[in-house]
Each structure stands twice: as C-alpha cells, then as structure tokens.
Residue, then its C-alpha position, 0 to 999 in steps of 0.5 A: m865297833k859295830p861293823l867289826i863285830f858284825a864281820a867277826l860274827l859273819a866270818g864265825a858263821a861262815t866257818l860253822a856253815s863250812c863244817n856241815s855233815y853233808d861234805r863227808a862221806p856216809v859212815r858204812p857200819v862195820a860187818q861183824a865176825p859171825q859168832g858160834v856155830e849158826g849158819s851155813w858151812v860147806d865141806a871139802n865134798g861140796l856138802v853144805s851143813t846147816f846149824s840152826a836153833g840145836q837142829f843140824a842138816t847136811r844137804t848136797t849143793d846140786t839137788n838139795t838132797t838131805m844126807a843127814t839131820g840131827t841135833y847139836i849142843t854147844q858145850p862150855g869152852g866152845l865144843i859143839e857135840i853133833s848127833l846125827y842120823s845118816n840118810i845114806s847108811k841109815s845109822a846114828s853117829k855122833a861128831n865133836c867139833s871145835l870152832v878154831t876161827p869164826r869161819q872154820l870148824n875142825c870136826t871128829s866123827g865117832s869113828g874117828a875120821q876127821f873133817t873140816l867145815n868152812r863157814q858159807g857167806 
C-alpha cells in the first residue's frame, strides 16, 4: 500500500508543479481612460491648449508661442468655463466647453464661435 500512496503523492506534486505562474504571460495593466479636462488638447489649427490645476494656456506647436492664458473651472454636470486673455487681440474673453467624450471637448466662445478640442496622447 505504501508504494501506491507514494505514487499518488508524487503524481499530485507533479500536477501542482506544472501549474506554476512562470508559464503564464505577464498581465499588463489596462490603461484607464483619462478623466476630466486635465491634460493637453489640440484644435483644428494645431494649437495646443493645456489644462492643469485650474490654469489654462494655448500655445503654437511650431514656436511654442503663448497665444492665450487664463483659468478654468468645472461646473456640476461637466460644463467647463474658461476665462482667458488673448495675447493676440489683447482682450479678455470667455468660453464654455462640454466634455462629450474623454477625448473630445466641444466649446463655444463668448462671441458664439464653436470649436472642438481633441485630447493629445
């Protein structure tokens, strides 16, 4: 009987040894979709707008010239209110934006012009 028990234990150990984690491919973390408006966004003209901790800036991609700066707040319901100063027109203005997807921001300027920003990266 003892050889039979030993053989069963040996077979069980071999089965357990074959189930080690070394044979499995490494698990890669799933990238989470970005949340909120924080980060860099690009418009149809190639200007990059950056939102960070309540501060807003728009720059050119070729010379990194600052076109506008300002602040933003996110209202309940996802409306983003931007108050900005244009270095080009030397004037202050506002824009309201809505985060329609994690990667698309639809905006309307104070004058009624509509534009879309797409998340970079």
